[in-house]
C-alpha positions, 0 to 999 in steps of 0.5 A: 499500500502507498504512503498515505498523504501527510495532513498538510497535503489535504490543505490544497484539496480543501482549498480547491473544494472551497473554491468550487463550493463557496461555503463547505464542510469537512465531509465535503473536503473528505469526499473531494480528497478521496476522489483527488487521491483516488483512495482505495477502500483499504485506504479509506479504512485506515484508523488511528490506534489512539482513538480509532478515528479514520486517518482520512478524517484525522488529517482533514480535520488537522489540515482545516484547523491550521488553515484557519489558524491554531495556537500561537501562529500569527498572521494578518490573514489565514486561508479559511474562516469558520462561519458556522457549525462545521462550515467554512469558506475561503478568505481573499488570501485563501483564494490566492493560495487556492491557485498555487500549491507551491504559494500554499506550502510556503505560507505553511512552512513560514507560519508554522515553523516553530510549531511543527516538528518532523519525525527526523527531528529536523528543522522544517524547510520550505520543501515538504517533500520527503519529510513526515510531518505528524499531527498531534493525534499521530504523535500520540498514536506513535507513542501509544504504538511504541509502548505497546510494541515493547509490551508485546515483545516482553509478553512473548519473551516471558511466555517463552521462560515459562513451562509448556503447561503455562502456555497451554493454560494461557491459550485456553484462557485467551479464548475464554476472554474472547467470548468462547464458552466458560468451560475449558481446559488443558489436556494431560500432556502424556495423553493429548494426541496432539491436542493441547486444550479444549474449549466450548465454541458456545455457552452451552457447550454444543460444540468443541474447539481444539487447541494446539499451543506451540512455543517456538523461540526461533524458526517457524511452524511448518506444514507438518505440524499443521497436518498432524494437528489437522489429522486429529481435528478432522477426527473430532465431531466439531472438526474446528481447531485453533493453532497458537504459536509464539513464533510464526507460520510458514507460507505452506502452513497458512495454505494447509489451513486455509485449503483444508477440507476435513476441518477449520483451522484458525492460526494465531501467530506470536504478533497476534497472540501478543495484540490479543493479550493487550486487547483482552488485558491478559498478563497485562494491566493499564498503567495510566489513563490520560484525558485528551481534549479537543474543541467543542465547536457546538459550544462556540456556536451557541448564542449566550 
């Protein structure tokens, strides 16, 4: 997938749709930008981890905020003026910039030079090419992602230090937290027949899911392991299984799981396992919660 446009790259489309419509909303900018950049459905669904907002909506929002003036930036004129609840129009200066994207970029750099920081921690130049400029939302998202990635790596490291039975019980506990039946247990090691755990698919226990849990510090889970597991699961009444590993699966293992006709097998690799442990708060706890505020535009539109 191509690199998603930076928030400042949505400024020119915002000015162009303003030039066309006169008065416009953020939705107008989002719709126009989707066509302007020819976004795919996958690109339109990209979201920030910190607040689950679409990347398109976040970057359009910040583009408009900077165009109408933000923080301590000083200028006699800004390209946009807010004239109502989520309603904007171009100023005379904005109409000039809508004719020339290079002039817009020069203005943006000059006005916000002190406020903007790049991921390379360099001073902003008048050339915006090859410089990744992050919005405050994205800086927060990047920090959250970095911390969570460190926690996920530590989770896998700690799992590998434990006995195999711990991982088998963890696999059962994870599926319980994901909403599968309340009953579940790890099987006896000497009599498991390739099955490390069994859990009900539903609350009534009408169908069972069979679990294989393999801890690999190095290497990949290959198709041989999947064939053995698939053979056992195929002989059960439900013919459903989950294979969980701290490592990853080979391409052939994925193909086997996707195409096996005798049973259904879901694969959970180390990355997905660690993310699910965060999502369902298994083996982790919330360190702190911070309130992040945004302007309530409705409040400022009220007549007192």
